[in-house]
TORVOZA-788685 format. One record per atom (N, C-alpha, C): residue in one letter; x, y, z. Coordinates in pm, whole numbers, padded with zeros to 5 digits, always signed. Layout:
<sites>
AXYZ ...
</sites>
This chain:
<sites>
M-01341-00908+01449 M-01332-00957+01313 M-01340-00839+01218 F-01273-00848+01108 F-01269-00741+01011 F-01341-00781+00883 V-01398-00682+00816 V-01471-00704+00691 V-01397-00631+00581 H-01365-00704+00474 H-01296-00645+00359 H-01398-00573+00271 L-01376-00443+00245 L-01469-00362+00167 L-01428-00348+00021 G-01303-00383-00009 G-01252-00369-00145 G-01125-00287-00147 Q-01042-00312-00247 Q-00916-00239-00267 Q-00829-00236-00141 G-00828-00346-00068 G-00741-00358+00049 G-00794-00288+00173 R-00911-00230+00168 R-00967-00158+00284 R-01048-00255+00369 V-01016-00260+00497 V-01091-00343+00591 V-01137-00255+00707 V-01251-00290+00763 V-01302-00220+00881 V-01341-00322+00985 N-01337-00280+01108 N-01380-00367+01217 N-01530-00388+01205 E-01573-00510+01214 E-01715-00545+01202 E-01799-00468+01304 K-01745-00442+01420 K-01817-00369+01526 K-01843-00223+01489 D-01764-00168+01398 D-01777-00027+01360 D-01882-00004+01252 I-01933-00110+01192 I-02029-00095+01083 I-02167-00063+01138 I-02221+00051+01094 I-02356+00091+01131 I-02457+00033+01032 G-02422+00038+00903 G-02513-00014+00802 G-02445-00038+00670 I-02498-00133+00595 I-02451-00165+00460 I-02570-00147+00368 F-02554-00065+00263 F-02666-00026+00180 F-02637-00050+00032 D-02737-00098-00040 D-02729-00111-00184 D-02740+00028-00244 I-02642+00068-00322 I-02637+00205-00371 I-02749+00234-00471 E-02784+00136-00552 E-02886+00158-00655 E-03025+00175-00596 S-03063+00085-00507 S-03199+00091-00453 S-03215+00199-00346 S-03111+00227-00269 S-03125+00324-00161 S-03117+00469-00208 T-03051+00495-00320 T-03040+00633-00366 T-03165+00679-00441 V-03264+00594-00452 V-03393+00635-00507 V-03460+00733-00410 V-03437+00713-00282 V-03494+00799-00178 V-03410+00927-00168 S-03477+01040-00170 S-03405+01168-00170 S-03324+01189-00042 N-03372+01139+00072 N-03297+01155+00197 N-03160+01088+00190 T-03152+00975+00122 T-03024+00906+00106 T-02929+00988+00020 R-02980+01043-00089 R-02897+01128-00175 R-02848+01250-00099 I-02935+01310-00019 I-02897+01426+00063 I-02788+01387+00162 F-02806+01271+00229 F-02705+01223+00324 F-02570+01204+00256 L-02569+01137+00140 L-02443+01112+00070 L-02378+01242+00022 N-02458+01337-00024 N-02403+01467-00065 N-02340+01541+00052 K-02407+01540+00167 K-02352+01606+00286 K-02225+01536+00334 A-02226+01404+00328 A-02108+01328+00369 A-01990+01360+00278 E-02016+01370+00148 E-01910+01404+00052 E-01854+01543+00080 K-01942+01639+00103 K-01899+01777+00132 K-01823+01785+00263 S-01857+01698+00358 S-01789+01697+00488 S-01654+01625+00483 G-01626+01558+00372 G-01499+01489+00358 G-01491+01356+00430 I-01606+01295+00458 I-01602+01167+00530 I-01627+01047+00438 V-01627+01070+00307 V-01650+00962+00212 V-01516+00913+00159 T-01498+00781+00159 T-01380+00718+00102 T-01426+00620-00005 N-01379+00640-00126 N-01414+00551-00236 N-01310+00439-00242 V-01357+00317-00221 V-01268+00200-00228 V-01306+00115-00349 S-01355+00182-00452 S-01403+00114-00572 S-01332+00166-00695 L-01278+00075-00775 L-01221+00112-00904 L-01323+00091-01016 E-01432+00024-00983 E-01537-00006-01080 E-01664+00067-01039 M-01773+00034-01107 M-01903+00093-01074 M-01940+00058-00931 P-01969+00157-00846 P-02002+00128-00707 P-02135+00055-00695 K-02139-00040-00601 K-02259-00118-00579 K-02318-00098-00440 S-02236-00048-00348 S-02285-00033-00211 S-02213+00082-00142 F-02273+00125-00032 F-02201+00216+00057 F-02220+00167+00200 I-02116+00187+00278 I-02110+00135+00415 I-02088+00252+00509 V-02174+00265+00608 V-02161+00371+00707 V-02098+00310+00832 C-01988+00371+00877 C-01915+00321+00993 C-01897+00433+01096 S-01873+00394+01218 S-01841+00487+01326 S-01727+00426+01406 D-01625+00507+01433 D-01511+00453+01508 D-01532+00472+01658 K-01431+00438+01735 K-01441+00444+01881 K-01466+00584+01933 L-01425+00685+01856 L-01446+00824+01895 L-01576+00880+01839 K-01660+00791+01786 K-01792+00825+01730 K-01781+00917+01608 R-01671+00906+01533 R-01657+00978+01407 R-01709+00889+01296 N-01796+00945+01214 N-01855+00867+01106 N-01767+00869+00982 R-01777+00762+00904 R-01707+00748+00777 R-01798+00669+00685 V-01801+00709+00558 V-01881+00640+00457 V-01785+00584+00353 Y-01796+00456+00324 Y-01714+00390+00223 Y-01802+00354+00104 I-01753+00384-00016 I-01820+00347-00139 I-01746+00226-00193 S-01819+00115-00217 S-01755-00011-00254 S-01813-00070-00382 Q-01729-00141-00454 Q-01774-00213-00574 Q-01832-00349-00540 I-01824-00387-00413 I-01877-00516-00368 I-02023-00496-00329 S-02108-00588-00369 S-02251-00574-00344 S-02282-00578-00194 S-02393-00516-00158 S-02434-00512-00018 S-02463-00653+00034 S-02516-00741-00051 S-02546-00877-00005 S-02418-00954+00028 V-02314-00938-00053 V-02186-01005-00026 V-02123-00947+00102 L-02126-00816+00117 L-02069-00755+00237 L-02145-00798+00362 S-02277-00808+00351 S-02356-00854+00466 S-02323-00998+00503 R-02303-01082+00401 R-02264-01221+00429 R-02127-01226+00496 R-02035-01142+00452 R-01902-01138+00516 R-01915-01097+00661 R-02001-01002+00687 R-02023-00956+00824 R-02088-01066+00908 D-02187-01133+00850 D-02258-01240+00922 D-02170-01362+00944 L-02067-01378+00864 L-01977-01492+00876 L-01912-01497+01014 T-01893-01380+01077 T-01833-01380+01210 T-01924-01449+01309 D-02057-01436+01292 D-02151-01506+01379 D-02150-01656+01354 I-02150-01692+01225 I-02156-01833+01188 I-02034-01908+01239 L-01917-01847+01226 L-01794-01914+01269 L-01766-01900+01418 G-01851-01823+01486 G-01831-01803+01629 G-01712-01714+01659 L-01677-01627+01563 L-01561-01540+01583 L-01598-01407+01648 K-01726-01380+01659 K-01771-01253+01716 K-01752-01256+01867 K-01694-01150+01917 K-01670-01143+02062 K-01767-01050+02129 
</sites>
């Protein structure tokens, strides 16, 4: 099952490591350091045309990490991810 992150970007639900609220999680300095390093490494993709509300950490089959910045809230993205369980679509 795929999760829509915004602006036409979808990721496989299995590749999602974590979904984080950008406002509450960036209060912690370790999160800011992580996001700065990810940006410098070129693994951040902004899929938001508006004020970002969340960031999603993913890993693909080759264990390469990617961070997506999204305008969709972390609670909505989590519900979309959980929907695969509710509908029995998760394999």
